[in-house]
VOBA-1610 file (N, C-alpha, C; in pm, whole numbers, padded with zeros to 5 digits, always signed):
BEGIN
Met+01528+00809-01640Met+01521+00874-01510Met+01603+00790-01412Ser+01718+00842-01368Ser+01809+00765-01285Ser+01755+00740-01145Glu+01666+00822-01097Glu+01613+00806-00961Glu+01489+00716-00956Thr+01445+00665-01068Thr+01322+00587-01071Thr+01323+00471-00972Pro+01429+00387-00965Pro+01424+00277-00868Pro+01407+00325-00724Ala+01474+00432-00687Ala+01463+00483-00549Ala+01323+00535-00522Ile+01267+00611-00614Ile+01132+00665-00592Ile+01029+00553-00593Val+01052+00450-00673Val+00960+00336-00672Val+00965+00268-00536Asp+01084+00252-00479Asp+01096+00194-00344Asp+01018+00277-00242Gln+01031+00408-00251Gln+00962+00497-00157Gln+00810+00486-00173Ile+00764+00490-00296Ile+00620+00480-00323Ile+00566+00346-00274Met+00638+00239-00304Met+00592+00105-00263Met+00587+00093-00110Ala+00682+00152-00040Ala+00681+00146+00106Ala+00555+00213+00161Val+00520+00329+00106Val+00399+00398+00150Val+00275+00318+00110Met+00273+00271-00013Met+00155+00201-00063Met+00127+00074+00019Glu+00231-00001+00051Glu+00212-00124+00127Glu+00153-00096+00265Ala+00189+00018+00323Ala+00136+00054+00455Ala-00003+00118+00446Ala-00030+00189+00337Ala-00149+00274+00331Ala-00273+00210+00268Phe-00256+00118+00175Phe-00370+00064+00102Phe-00418-00068+00163Asp-00545-00074+00195Asp-00606-00195+00249Asp-00625-00295+00135Pro-00567-00415+00147Pro-00579-00514+00039Pro-00724-00552+00005Ala-00815-00532+00097Ala-00956-00567+00072Ala-01015-00489-00045Phe-00957-00372-00076Phe-01012-00288-00182Phe-00939-00305-00315Gly-00822-00367-00314Gly-00750-00393-00438Gly-00707-00267-00512Glu-00681-00158-00440Glu-00648-00031-00504Glu-00498-00010-00526Ala-00416-00081-00451Ala-00271-00062-00462Ala-00222-00111-00598Trp-00124-00041-00648Trp-00058-00082-00770Trp+00061-00170-00732Asn+00108-00250-00826Asn+00228-00329-00799Asn+00351-00251-00848Arg+00466-00303-00814Arg+00592-00237-00846Arg+00607-00213-00997Arg+00568-00308-01077Arg+00580-00295-01222Arg+00492-00182-01275Gln+00369-00171-01223Gln+00280-00064-01266Gln+00339+00073-01232Ile+00395+00086-01114Ile+00456+00213-01074Ile+00577+00243-01163Ser+00663+00146-01181Ser+00783+00165-01266Ser+00745+00203-01408Asp+00649+00132-01464Asp+00606+00161-01601Asp+00545+00301-01611Ala+00466+00340-01513Ala+00407+00474-01515Ala+00515+00581-01508Leu+00612+00561-01419Leu+00719+00662-01404Leu+00813+00668-01523Ala+00814+00564-01605Ala+00898+00565-01726Ala+00842+00660-01832Met+00715+00696-01819Met+00654+00788-01915Met+00683+00932-01873Pro+00725+01017-01965Pro+00758+01155-01928Pro+00639+01238-01880Ser+00519+01193-01906Ser+00401+01268-01864Ser+00356+01233-01722Thr+00423+01136-01659Thr+00387+01095-01524Thr+00480+01160-01424His+00423+01208-01314His+00500+01280-01213His+00469+01224-01075Ala+00573+01217-00992Ala+00556+01168-00855Ala+00622+01264-00758Leu+00565+01270-00641Leu+00620+01350-00532Leu+00606+01267-00406Val+00714+01256-00330Val+00715+01181-00205Val+00755+01276-00095Val+00686+01265+00020Val+00718+01350+00136Val+00745+01263+00258Asp+00818+01322+00353Asp+00842+01254+00480Asp+00734+01294+00580Ser+00746+01248+00703Ser+00642+01271+00803Ser+00626+01417+00843Lys+00725+01501+00811Lys+00716+01644+00841Lys+00672+01724+00718Gly+00641+01653+00609Gly+00595+01718+00488Gly+00705+01768+00397Arg+00829+01730+00427Arg+00941+01771+00342Arg+00947+01681+00220Ile+00972+01741+00105Ile+00986+01664-00018Ile+01115+01584-00010Ile+01105+01455-00041Ile+01221+01368-00037Ile+01288+01372-00174Asp+01409+01426-00177Asp+01484+01436-00302Asp+01589+01327-00316Ala+01641+01280-00203Ala+01745+01177-00205Ala+01691+01051-00139Pro+01722+00935-00195Pro+01665+00811-00144Pro+01695+00784+00004Gln+01811+00819+00053Gln+01845+00792+00192Gln+01810+00907+00285Gln+01744+01008+00234Gln+01716+01128+00313Gln+01634+01096+00438Cys+01526+01020+00423Cys+01442+00985+00538Cys+01331+00890+00492Glu+01253+00846+00588Glu+01144+00753+00560Glu+01029+00824+00489Pro+00978+00767+00382Pro+00863+00827+00315Pro+00736+00809+00398Ala+00652+00913+00398Ala+00525+00909+00472Ala+00405+00925+00380Gly+00426+00978+00260Gly+00316+00998+00167Gly+00368+01022+00026Phe+00280+01004-00070Phe+00317+01031-00209Phe+00193+01067-00290Val+00218+01130-00403Val+00115+01154-00503Val+00176+01120-00639Leu+00094+01056-00724Leu+00136+01017-00857Leu+00032+01069-00955Thr+00078+01143-01057Thr-00014+01203-01152Thr+00034+01182-01296Arg-00059+01205-01389Arg-00027+01199-01531Arg-00083+01324-01597His-00002+01390-01679His-00040+01514-01747His-00062+01486-01895Ala-00170+01544-01950Ala-00196+01534-02093Ala-00287+01648-02136Ala-00246+01718-02239Ala-00331+01819-02306Ala-00399+01916-02210Gly-00321+01975-02120Gly-00376+02076-02030Gly-00456+02021-01914Glu-00457+01889-01898Glu-00528+01826-01787Glu-00431+01737-01710Glu-00465+01714-01586Glu-00384+01627-01501Glu-00478+01524-01438Glu-00431+01401-01428Glu-00508+01297-01361Glu-00432+01256-01236Leu-00499+01266-01123Leu-00441+01218-00998Leu-00460+01067-00998Leu-00352+00993-01020Leu-00359+00848-01030Leu-00365+00782-00893Leu-00277+00823-00804Leu-00268+00767-00670Leu-00223+00874-00571Ile-00275+00867-00452Ile-00227+00948-00341Ile-00241+00863-00217Ala-00141+00868-00130Ala-00148+00786-00009Ala-00062+00849+00101Val-00106+00827+00223Val-00030+00865+00342Val-00031+00744+00435Val+00085+00714+00491Val+00098+00604+00586Val+00000+00630+00701Pro-00076+00529+00743Pro-00181+00550+00845Pro-00136+00625+00970Glu-00018+00598+01021Glu+00025+00667+01144Glu+00048+00816+01125Tyr+00056+00863+01001Tyr+00078+01005+00973Tyr-00046+01075+00917Arg-00158+01006+00914Arg-00281+01068+00865Arg-00335+01168+00965Lys-00418+01257+00916Lys-00481+01363+00998Lys-00379+01463+01051Arg-00268+01477+00978Arg-00163+01574+01014Arg-00139+01675+00903Gly-00224+01672+00800Gly-00212+01768+00691Gly-00126+01724+00574Leu-00073+01601+00577Leu+00012+01557+00467Leu-00065+01538+00337Gly-00188+01488+00344Gly-00269+01474+00224Gly-00295+01609+00159Lys-00332+01707+00240Lys-00354+01844+00188Lys-00225+01900+00129Leu-00113+01878+00197Leu+00015+01925+00147Leu+00047+01863+00012Leu+00024+01734-00003Leu+00048+01667-00131Leu-00040+01726-00241Ile-00165+01751-00210Ile-00255+01809-00310Ile-00213+01953-00342Asp-00172+02029-00242Asp-00122+02165-00268Asp-00001+02162-00360His+00092+02070-00335His+00210+02056-00423His+00166+02015-00564Leu+00069+01924-00572Leu+00016+01881-00701Leu-00040+02000-00778Phe-00123+02081-00711Phe-00183+02197-00778Phe-00074+02291-00831Ala+00027+02319-00750Ala+00134+02411-00792Ala+00211+02354-00911Ala+00248+02226-00903Ala+00323+02164-01013Ala+00238+02155-01139Ala+00111+02122-01123Ala+00022+02110-01239Ala+00004+02245-01307Lys-00012+02350-01228Lys-00023+02485-01286Lys+00102+02518-01366Ala+00218+02484-01311Ala+00345+02512-01381Ala+00354+02435-01512Arg+00286+02321-01522Arg+00284+02243-01646Arg+00175+02290-01741Gly+00100+02392-01702Gly-00005+02445-01789Gly-00140+02376-01772Thr-00159+02309-01662Thr-00283+02238-01636Thr-00394+02334-01596Ala-00512+02313-01652Ala-00629+02393-01616Ala-00726+02315-01528Arg-00723+02182-01539Arg-00820+02100-01466Arg-00754+01969-01423Ile-00788+01924-01303Ile-00737+01798-01249Ile-00855+01705-01224Phe-00836+01579-01259Phe-00938+01477-01242Phe-00885+01366-01152Leu-00976+01296-01088Leu-00943+01176-01014Leu-01063+01085-01012Glu-01037+00960-00982Glu-01145+00863-00970Glu-01121+00785-00842Met-01228+00759-00768Met-01217+00684-00643Met-01337+00594-00625Arg-01320+00495-00539Arg-01433+00406-00511Arg-01529+00476-00415Arg-01656+00449-00434Arg-01757+00501-00342Arg-01724+00451-00201Gly-01733+00539-00104Gly-01705+00502+00034Gly-01562+00525+00078Asn-01476+00570-00013Asn-01337+00597+00022Asn-01334+00717+00118Pro-01274+00702+00236Pro-01273+00813+00332Pro-01194+00936+00284Ala-01115+00923+00180Ala-01040+01037+00126Ala-01131+01139+00059Val-01258+01108+00044Val-01351+01200-00024Val-01350+01337+00043Gln-01338+01343+00173Gln-01338+01473+00242Gln-01214+01555+00207Leu-01100+01489+00195Leu-00978+01557+00152Leu-00997+01618+00014Tyr-01054+01540-00077Tyr-01075+01589-00214Tyr-01175+01704-00218Arg-01285+01690-00146Arg-01385+01798-00144Arg-01327+01926-00084Asn-01250+01913+00023Asn-01188+02030+00086Asn-01090+02099-00009Ala-01032+02023-00101Ala-00937+02079-00198Ala-01008+02142-00317Gly-01141+02125-00326Gly-01215+02186-00435Gly-01264+02090-00541Phe-01240+01961-00524Phe-01289+01863-00621Phe-01439+01845-00603Glu-01509+01831-00716Glu-01653+01808-00717Glu-01681+01684-00799Pro-01780+01604-00758Pro-01815+01485-00838Pro-01870+01526-00973Ile-01825+01456-01079Ile-01871+01487-01214Ile-01923+01365-01288Gly-01910+01246-01229Gly-01960+01127-01295Gly-01946+01003-01209Glu-02012+00896-01254Glu-02008+00768-01184Glu-01994+00655-01284Arg-01931+00548-01238Arg-01923+00424-01314Arg-01977+00315-01221Pro-02100+00272-01243Pro-02159+00171-01155Pro-02081+00039-01157Asn-02064-00016-01039Asn-02000-00148-01022Asn-01864-00157-01091Tyr-01788-00051-01091Tyr-01663-00044-01164Tyr-01550-00123-01098Tyr-01536-00108-00967Tyr-01427-00174-00897Tyr-01471-00310-00842Arg-01383-00407-00851Arg-01407-00539-00791Arg-01320-00549-00667Leu-01382-00573-00553Leu-01311-00586-00428Leu-01253-00727-00414Ala-01164-00744-00317Ala-01099-00873-00296Ala-01200-00984-00270Asn-01314-00951-00208Asn-01415-01053-00178Asn-01508-01080-00298Gly-01481-01016-00412Gly-01559-01038-00533Gly-01675-00942-00552Ser-01713-00867-00448Ser-01823-00771-00463Ser-01776-00652-00546Arg-01872-00576-00593Arg-01843-00460-00680Arg-01884-00332-00609Val-01816-00224-00644Val-01848-00092-00588Val-01833+00012-00699Asp-01913+00117-00692Asp-01911+00222-00793Asp-01782+00304-00787Ala-01745+00356-00902Ala-01637+00455-00911Ala-01702+00592-00924Ile-01644+00691-00859Ile-01691+00828-00870Ile-01576+00910-00927Thr-01605+00987-01031Thr-01506+01074-01093Thr-01525+01214-01038Phe-01414+01279-01006Phe-01415+01416-00954Phe-01330+01504-01044Gly-01364+01631-01048Gly-01285+01727-01123Gly-01266+01854-01042Cys-01159+01925-01073Cys-01129+02051-01005Cys-01055+02142-01101Ser-01105+02264-01119Ser-01034+02364-01200Ser-00932+02433-01111Ile-00814+02457-01168Ile-00708+02525-01092Ile-00662+02649-01162
//
């Protein structure tokens, strides 16, 4: 994939602005690059107006979604919006794009996992995701404490 370095730069720019280090949820550059090297992984980056960024110099990235497809299912690995652009519909737009692309790939169900207390829960619930499981004390925070993981699913 010739555009992988550019899209990795865009994703990392959003991730560095959007993820609070206290929660340890951000991926590093190598993890993103390795994920995108797999043909089953898909990424979409948008600018502050919700336009899909196709060219690296087109504009500043404001949000992204990263997913993995397997056997008729899709896993939402990461989604983020730069804080200054939150509450403007970009998260919903990213999920809408995800649903359309996943359907085109033959996906019937999308899954995600998040830490308990993540404010994005409302975005996921509004999109139709429902909790389907928990992993107690799954995530370790930067301060060493643990927090549960909640798994959500949504049929599309």
